[in-house]
N, C-alpha and C positions, 0 to 999 in steps of 0.2 A: 318710199317716201325715203329722201336723203338721209343717211345716218353719219350723225355725226361722231360717232366712235371706233375710232379706228384703232384704237390702244397703242399705239405705237410708244409709249409709255411703260408698257411692258414688261419690259428687259430694264429700266429704269427702275420701278421699283419691287422688281424682283432681287434685285441689288440689294435692297437694303435690306429687306428679308433675310436673303441668301449670307449677307454678313451676320447678322447678327442672330439669327437663328442657329446658324452652325455653329460660328462663331461664334260692169256688169250688166249681166243682162236677162233679160225672160226668165222668171220666176216664177213659180208657183202660184203668186196671186196679181204678175205680169205677164200672163199668155201672149204666145209669139202673136202679135199684129203687123199685119203690113202697112210699110210707108206711110205716112201719113200726107195727101193732096198738099200741093205747095201751097194751098191757099190758107190751112189750118196749120202752119210751122210759119210763114212766112210772119218777118217782124212786122207789128202792128205801127202804124205810122204817127197812131195817136197811145196814149196811157188806156191800156182797157183794164177797166177795175174789174178786182173781185168780190164774192161776193162776201166774206168778209178778210181784211187784205193782212191785218194782223189778228193770229187767237188770240191774243195777252196782251192788252196794249198797255206796255210801260208809263209811270209816273211821266208828267213832263221834264225833257233833259237842255239845259241849255245851249244856246249853239256854240259853236266852236270857235275861241277868241282869240287874234290876230297870231302869228308864231311868229316868234324869230327864234328864226334858228341859228345855235350856234356854232354849225361846224356844216361841211357842205354845202351844195351847191343843186340842193336836187330839182330837176327838171318836175314841174306840172303839169301832163298835158290838161289844156280844157279843149269842151266841147267842141272851140272853132278851129281848134290846130287839128283835134283829128279827123275834124271835117273836110280839113285842106290838107290833111295828108295821106291827098290820094286815094281814096276810097276803094277806087277797085285794083287787079293784080296788077302787079310790076310786071310791066312790057320785060319779053325772057327772049337776052337775045344772044346770051352764051349756048357752044355747040352743045346737042343732046351729049350724053353719056352714050358711047358706045356699048351696047344690052350684053355681047360674046366677052369684053377688054373688062369691063366692070362686075362678071362673074366670077373671071378665072382671078383676076385682084380680090375679090370679095374669100371667093376660097381658099384661097393661101392664107389670107391673114385672121381668117378662121382656124382655120385648120390647127396653122402654129402657136395659136391664142389656145384650142383646143386642149392640146397638146404640154404645151408650156404651164399654164396656169390649170391645168386639171377639171374643164369646165364639162360636165356631161351633156347638157344642150344648150342650142341658139336659135333663136330665131329672126329675121334677120325680113328689109321690106324697103326697097327705095321705089322713090315714085319719083316723079318727073314730068311736067309739060298736062298734069292729069292723065298722065298714060302710067301704070307699074310696070318699071324695068328689070327688079330681079324683088321676088320670093323666095325662101328660102328656108326653108329647116336642116339644124346639124344635131347630129347625135341622138341622146335619147330624155324622151318626156317620164320614164318608169322604167328602172334598175329590174325589176321584179316582172316586169309582162314584158319587157323590149318594145316598149312599147316608145314609135319613132318620131322626133319635131317634129310634125306638120301645121305648117305656114298656114292653111287655113282653118284647123280642129284644134289645137294641143294649147289652150290659157297659158299665159304668162302672168306672174304679179307686175305693175306696169310701177309699183309705188309712187313715185309724188308726181309721177304722168296724170294723177289723178286729179290733182288740181288745177289743171286744165280745166277737166270737165265743166267743174266749180265753177271758172272766173266765166266761160262760156256761158251757163244758168245764172249765174250774177250779173253777167253786163245784158243780156236779154232783159233783167228787169231793171235795170238801169235804163234802157232803151223806152221800155215803156211807161216809164215814169213814176214807176211803184217803189223803187229806190236809186238814193243818189250818195254818191261815191264820197262827199265832201260831209257829210251826215254824219253824226257819230253814232257807233254801227248800237250805242245803247238804245237809241230809238225803235230801234228793230228786234232788239232780244227780249223775249221773257223779262221780268222782275228778277230770278232768280239767278240770270245769268250776270248781270247788267256788272256792267266793272267800276270799282273803286276806285278813286282818286288814286287811294295809295301816297298822297305829298305831290304830284302832278298838276299842272297848271292847264294843260289841253286834253278836251279828250280825246279816243281815241276813234279813226274814221274808218269807213270801212276802205279808202282808199290807203289808211296807212297798214292795213290788212294785206291787202294784195300786192303792194311794194316790199311786204316783210321789216316796217316803218315802225310797228305799234309801240316798241320800247318792253316787250318784252324777254324775262328770261327764258331757255331754252332747258325744261327738264323733258326728257324721256326716258330715263331703267326704271323699269319696275312695270310700267305705265303704257309706253307707247305698242307694246306687242303682247297680247296675250297665248299662254300656250292651252290653256285649258278652255275648251268651247262654254263651263259655265261660269269661267267666270269675268264673260262678255257684259260689256254695259249698252244701255240706248246711248245714244252721242249729246242726250240731255245731258242723263247722270255725270257723263264721264268729265263733260266741261263743268259740271258743276264743284266735282271730285278735285280734280286735276288744276286748277286754276293755277297758275302762272305769276310770280310777282310782277309790276312794269317797275324796270329796275332806271327805266332813262324817258325824255321826254319822246311822244309820239313822233315822226316825224326826220327827226334827226339822224342816224344811225344803220345801216342794214344792219338785221341777226331775222336767218331763218326759222320759222317758226310752223311747225306742225297745227298747234293752236289756234292761233292767228285764221290760220285757213280752215279747219274746222269750227269757228266760233261763223267765220263768213254764213259756213253750210251752214247750221243752224238759225240764222239770220232770215236766210232764202229759207227756208222749213216754215220758219214763224210766219214770213211775211205771205207768204201763198197758202198758205194750213195744211200742207203735202210732205209727208218725211223724204227727206232727202234723198232716198236712193229711188221713188217715184219717181220724185221732180227731175232727178237726172233725166232717168230712161227718158219721161216723156217729151222731156225739153231739147234733147242732143241723143239720145243712143237710138231710139225711133228712129228718128227723122232724118237722122246721117243713115239708116240702113244698117250700121253695126248688130247683127245677130249673132257676133262671139262675143261681148263684150259685157257684164257687170259688172259692178258695186257690190254684190251682194257677195257671203261667202258660203264656202262648202262645210257646216254646222246644221247639229239638232234643228228642228225647231222650237221655237220660242215664241210664247204671247208676246214678252214684255218686249222684244227686238225685233226689226225687219225680220222678213219672209230672205228663206236661208236660198242658196244658187236652184237651179234649176238641176234634177238629176243629170240632164243633156247633157246641160255645160260641165258637171261635176265630172264627167266620165271621159271629158276629155281637157281636165287640167292636170297639169307637169306637177308632178313633184318637185319639190327642193331638196336639193342637196347638199352636204358637206365633205370636202375631201378630209381623206384621213390618212393615217398611212401605209392599213389595210383597205384601201379605196375606198369608192362610195358610200354614205351614209344616209339612204334616205330620211330626214328630219317631218316630224311633226306639223304640218300647215301652221303657219305665225298666223293669229287672229288681230285686224284688223280696224276690224266692224264699227269700234266706240270710234272712231276716229276719220269714218267714212269717206268726209269732203276730201280728205288731205293722201289719202292715199292706200284706200280698199279695193282698187276696179282692178279688173284683171283682162286681158284681149289674146287674139293671135295678132302675127304678123299681118293676115289679108287685112283684118277691121282697124289694124290702123292707117295702113296702107292707105282707107278710105278715107280715115282721120286727118290723116296729113294733105290730102287730095283737096276736101273742104278749107283745111283753114286756110292751101297757100289759096286756094279757089276765092277768097274773099267770102266764103260762108255758106256756098251754095253747092249742093252737090245732086246728078242727076234733076236736075232740072229744080231741086229741093232749097228751099231758104233756109239754115239753124240758125244764121246770125247775120246782122245787117252785113254794110260794107263797113260805116261807120266801124262798128266793136273790131269787125277785119282790119282796119287801121292801128286801134287801139294798142290789137295784141301785137306790132310789129312800131309799135311810136313807143319810144323812150318816157316811159311815167314819172321814172323815178332814176339818179343817178346821184351818187356821194358825191362826186366829185367830177372835173370835166374829163372825160374818156375813160371814164370808170366805168365796168360795166355794171346798169341798175337794173330794171325791173319793166316788163312794158306790159301792162296792164294786166299781174300776174303771171307771163311769161317770162323766160330770162333771156337778155338779151346777148347772146351769141356770139365773140369775136370769132372770126374764123381762118385759114392762110387766104393769101392774096387780097388782102385786105376787105374778105368779104363776112358780111355781118349777117348775122339769123336767130332766127326766135323759135323756144323749145323748152323744152324740161328733161332733167335725168330725174331716175326714182331710183330707192332700194329698197329690201328690205330686208329680213336676216341674210334669208337664202337667192334673191335673188336682187340681180342688178338692170337697169333698161336706162336706156335712150331716144330723147328723139328730137332729133335737128331740120329745120328751115328753110331753105334759103330764099329770099325770093327772087333776088337777081337774077338768079341761076337757075327758077320753078323746080327746084329742087327739095325732098323733104327723104331723112332717114331715121327709121328706125329702126333696134338690137337692144334682143332682151338676154341674159343667159339663166340658168337656173340652179349656178351653184354660188355657195357662198365667197369662193377665191378667184370671181371672172369679174372683179371688180372696172379692173383697166379696160378692156376691150371695147364695153358699152363707152366708154369715157370718152375714147382716143379713136374710135372708127372713122366716126362721121367726118371730123375734119380731115384724117388720112383721106378720106376718098376726095376730099374738097384739093390739098396736096397734091395729090396722084394724076387725076385730070384733070385740073383746074391753076394751081398754083404750084408749082414744083418747089421746092426748096431748092435757096444757091448755096451754089459749092463751100462756099468761101463767106463764113459769119462775119458781119458788117462790123470795124473794130468800135472801139468802145469811145465817146464823145466826152467820156470823163477820167482822170486822174486818181490814180486810187485817194489821197489828202479828200480829193472832194466825193469819192466814192463811201467812206469814212462816214459822214455825218448820218450816213442811212442804216447806217448799222444800226446791230442790240436785237433784245428780247422783247418777243410783242404777243401778246395775248386776246383770244378771242370773245369777240362780243357777242359769242354764239354759246351758251352757255348757261349753265347754273350758277347763280351768285351767293349762293351758301348750300350750308351741309355740307353730308356726307356728298351729296354728287356735287357739290363747284369744290369740291377735294378734287375729286375724280379729274373733272375738266377743268383744274388748271394744272392738273398732271399732261394731262396729253393737247389740251387746247392751245399750244405755245406755238411760235414758229418763231426762228431766227434768220437774221440778216446781216452778211457779212458782206464786207469787202476783197474784191478779187485781187489777185498783184497783176491783173491786167485794166484795172477800172471799172468792173463790172460788177455784179451783184449775184450773191448765190443766195438762194433763198430754200429754205429747207423746212419743210411744212407737212405735217400728215408722216413724215419719215420721209421723205421722198427731195429732192433737192434740183434745184434748177437756176439757169445760170440769166441773168436778166442786165443788158445792155441799155445806159441811156437813152432818151432820143430827142429831139431839137425842142421840148416842151422841156418847159422847169418839171421836176419833181415825176415825168412820167419816163417808164423805162418796158423798152419791148427784150421778147423772149429771143436769147438767140437761138428756140429752136422748137416753130409752132406756134400758132397763133398769141391772142389777147396780150394786155395791157398791166402793169403791176403799178398803179399809181399812188405817190406818199399826197399826206398831206403834213402841211407844216402849223402852229401858232406862234405868235410871237417871233418867227424866224429858225424855228427848230422842229422837226422834224418829229413829228407824235404817234401818224398810224400809215396804215398803208391800207387798202382796200383788197378783198380776195382778187383773184384774177376773170373767179365765175360769180361773182356778186354774192356768194351767202352770208358774211357778214364783213363787218371793219376788224383788224388789230392793229390793238391802242398797246404801244411803247410802254413798259414795264421796268421800273427799273431795278440797283439790285437788291433792293432789301425784299424786293415781289417776287424776282428773279427765282429759276429752281436752283440755280449754282445755289445760294445760300439755305435753302432749305436742304440739300441735298452733303453741304457741311456740315448742316446742323446737326442730321438725324445721323450723320459717320458720329462726331466726336459725343452725341448722345451715348451710342451703343459703345462705344468703347470708354467711355466713364461709367455706365453703367459697370460693364464686366469690371472695368477696375474697382469697382465697391465691392462686387459681391467679391471677387479674387484676395483681398483685401481682409474681410472677414475671415476667410479659414488661413489665410497665412501670416494675422499678423501676431507681435508675441507676445503672449498674455499681459507679461510685466508692461509692454507697452500701451496695454488696453485699461490702464488707472484715466476716470474723467467724473466730472460730477455729474448729476442725474438730471441735467438741463443736456447736457453733451450725450449721455446715454441715450435718450428720447430724440435727439435729431439724430441722432449717428441710426437709431432705427425708422423711422423717417425715411432718411435715405436711401437705404438696404430696402424698403418696399417701395420706394419711386422708380428703382434700379431694377426691381422685377417686372415690374409693371410696366417701363419702357422698352422694357426689350420684348415683353410679352404685344406691349402695341406694336415695333418694327417689327416684331416676325408672322402675327396678324397683317400687317400690311402685305408683307413679301407671299404669303399664304395665298391670297387674293391675287394679286399679279400674276405667281404661277402657272393661276386657273383665268386669267382675263384674256386671252388667246380665243378661246369657247364665246363668243358673243353672246351666242342665245342663250348662255349658264349664267352671264354675267345679268340679261335682260331679266330672266324669267326666274332669276334668286336672289334680284334686288329687294331691298336689303344683303347682303351677303350678312351671314352670321361672324366670319372672322372679323370683314371689317365694323361691325358693329363692337365684338369686342373690343380689338384694335382701338374704336376709337371714346369707347367707357374705361379703357384701362390709362389713355392718354389722358380724359379727362380727371379723371380721380388723381393723376402723378401729376398733375398740374396745378391741382387745388395743394396737393402734400409739398409737392415744391416753395409752392407762395409760402406755408407754414413756415419749412426750413429757414425761408431765405428773413423772415422776423426771427427768425431764433436764433439768426447766423450774430449780432452784437453779444448776446449771451454767453453764446459757444466762446467766441473770441475771448471777455474778461476770462472767465475758469473757476477756475477757483484757487487751493494750494498749489504751489508748482507740481508738486509731489502728488496730488490731486488730477489733475487736468493732461487734456492733448498736449499734446508735442506744434510746436510751429508749423512745420512741414504740416500733420497730419489737417490744420485748422486751416490751412491755406488749400489743402486737396477739395476738404467742405466746400472749404466759401468757391472753387473753381467749378465742381462740381456742380454745384446748387445755381450758379451761373448761366454753366450751359443748360440745363435743366431748363432752364428759367426761360433763356434763348428760346428754344424748341419749342415750351410751349406758348408761346407769344405767337410767331409762324405759323404753326399750328391755329390757333385761335383766329388767325386773320386766314386763314385757307379755310376754314368752317371744319376742320376735321374734328372737333373735341366737339362738334353739335348732334350726336350718337340720336338726338332724339329729332333730330334732321333730315329725314333720308326721303 
């Protein structure tokens, strides 16, 4: 599942601390079955009722009211539009890939990346026109036993590619008439899981879940992955306990949501009366002939959870690795079964080759129909785009811009230790799957599919196109932006604000420089207003205006929108007040030990105010140090996920909360402090001024931390 935590701001937060702290397939109950006959798996032409369509039918839910969207121009795919969208596979006229040249090229790219990025193992499959062009494994699946990666046997976690299986099963139910995409999802959920209005006018529909526009905030720390199998929960319990807040109306802006996909999976289970793992096996994995694919995990048996992975598949599972200065470190598997529809699948390159062939061939493989041509067209047709030209979602599949103007569909995925990508290009008849088993290997899956297309079908021009825009015009797009894919409160909200920002700057040549996740890229204006193309690579950067002013842009990969933030809400003001607070705190403590006793004359009120401000200084320095210590270890993402909430961060938040309350007390005491007593029994004017300035600095920092959620130590 795609991780949103890059922790690119670790060094930034560490600065605060350093300055002030030092200064699935086939399981036990699902025995391997022969492929089902075509008649048994073909999508029915008319709805087929289940014996019990809904296990626990909830109360009546009112229909969704007509929506008035305030931003964007999302495309809504109707049944008629999908039916008219050429339900048969797109004719392929491109020359087929030369197998020998492809293998030589991929060998060079993969081996170079493995050496540069310290990747233990890679598995890859390339299909075209129904044939496997390349299927290969590189490196090791187990360092201890020296087991090599076998593309037909070695199972890799595929992360969020799991979601595509969920959408196939969901669309099958839509085709059968048992589920409707424009119906509120509450209709299909048990009562305990139904979504509350939370002040929103429109209910969340299944369509909103499929396009990641449900309006949920995104929470992940401490619950998305589990290290201890004993902490695993059922899907139903997880969804009930980890319910995110609804922060905007559905259907308005994209914000990638693992919770939303898991909710759709539970709706499927509730409607069919079958556990999700059984349903996806029966509807997708078995009929597609995926003998080395499973949503189950390698863990001990528990009666309250789905059956674990079969021993045969578990023996072929790749380990996950972390690169350290001492070499590769084998990591314990991360458990994701509690949110299985969003990310628990494991598979091989061989099985993924069959899966891509199925998707490119309109839902049929080996004469068997897994899903209908109409559903196949939906996976290739934009269901939602936030703005014209921006990437969106095709019935749950990513809409992927590629070199040479080609358009693909597919999905990327990531867990703590595995990264993967699956891209299919209908007009080339091409599918590329790649996965790595090491935390440092994120770049290879992200770039290889586009690199293959660029190498063989769309060579990059030697000279970049000159900018169409002047520097003055480009400056209108500059500024700081914040992702919509984040938590909106508490300590996780604070961390997300630190790492979820992006900056856009106007370059001297009229191009834009986008800095996102610690990486910079250049973009040049196109002939369309507010649309920019990359100087190198595929994709579009689309901005949106309100009342003539640029207010947001959309992620080039469609995961989120980035909304402009003003100076009061930016990282610059936060850092300024953090530094001032640290300096003021240090100056306050220095004053305690250096102040001449003859200058310590004071009234009782001034004495109390001094004591309170000294206490605040200690608390603020402790809070800054706690953030710095947390940041210094944040490069270990597993430690952050598994150890959340961090004890250091909780301590820092609690200290800041108390310091903020004491700051309010000293602020109310300021008039009395200035009034003082007799001249010989009162502070000097200079000390009164220092006290007041320090109080105002502390107050300003407290206000910023409050708006960022940092003072909510109880909200993790």
